[in-house]
N, C-alpha and C positions, 0 to 999 in steps of 0.2 A: 504494500500500500504506500503510495506517495505521501509526502508531507501534506500536500493540498487535500488529498482524500482523507487523511487523518483529521485535519482541521474541520472539514465538512462533517465528518462523522461526529466529532465532539460538539460542534455547534448544534447538531440535531439531537444527540443523545445525552450530552453532558459528560462529565468526567467519570472514570472508572470508580474512583474513591475521592473522598473529601477529608482533609485533615481536621480533626476535632479537638486536638489537645496540643499543648506546648511540648509534649513528649513525642509527638508524631503519630499518635493513634489516628486511624482513619476508618471510615465506614462508607456505605453507599450514600450517594447524594440525598436520597429520600430520607434515610435515617438521620443524616447529619442535620437536615432541616427539622424533622419531627422531634428529635431528642435534644438537640443543642441550638436550634434556631440559626444554624450556620448555612449560609449560601456562599459559594465561591466567588471571589473577586477576580481571581486569576486561575487559569488551568495550565499546568505544565504538561507537556506531551513528551513521552519517552520515545526513544528510537524504535522500540518494538511495538509501539502503538498504544501502550497503556498510558493512562493519564491520571493526574492528581490535582484536584481542586483545592484551593486554600483561600481563606479570608485574608485580608491584609495583615491581621494579627498573626497568622500562621504562615505568612509568605516565606520567611527565611527558613523555618522548620521544613516546609515542603521542598523548597529548592535544594537544601542541603542533603535531603534523603537520597537523591540520585543526581547530584550536581553534574557528573560527567556523562550522564545518559540522556539528559533533556535535549530535544532538538528544537523545541519552540515553546513559547509561553503566549497564551491568549488572554487579553484583558476582557473579562466577560461583558461589561457594560458597553464598551465601544466596539468589541470584536476585533480590535487591533492585535495582530500576531507579530511577535518578535522572534527571529531565529536565535537559537542558542547553540553554542559549540559547533560552529561551522556552517 
């Protein structure tokens, strides 16, 4: 899947998981909202297609989890996509 296809998929379906704690715990987007009232502000996209959403509070936690594996980050509100790691 190309990066463009991954981004389209994530814009349609949302991230695979959303960070819910400062320790990096994550859950599905639905549970993150239902249990913690967390919706992602940014979605990091890993080179294998997996994605991780984070609120601005958990931005650094999420980024550091797979810093060398992210290929892009998408700002949820604007839809702006920024390439990472090449």
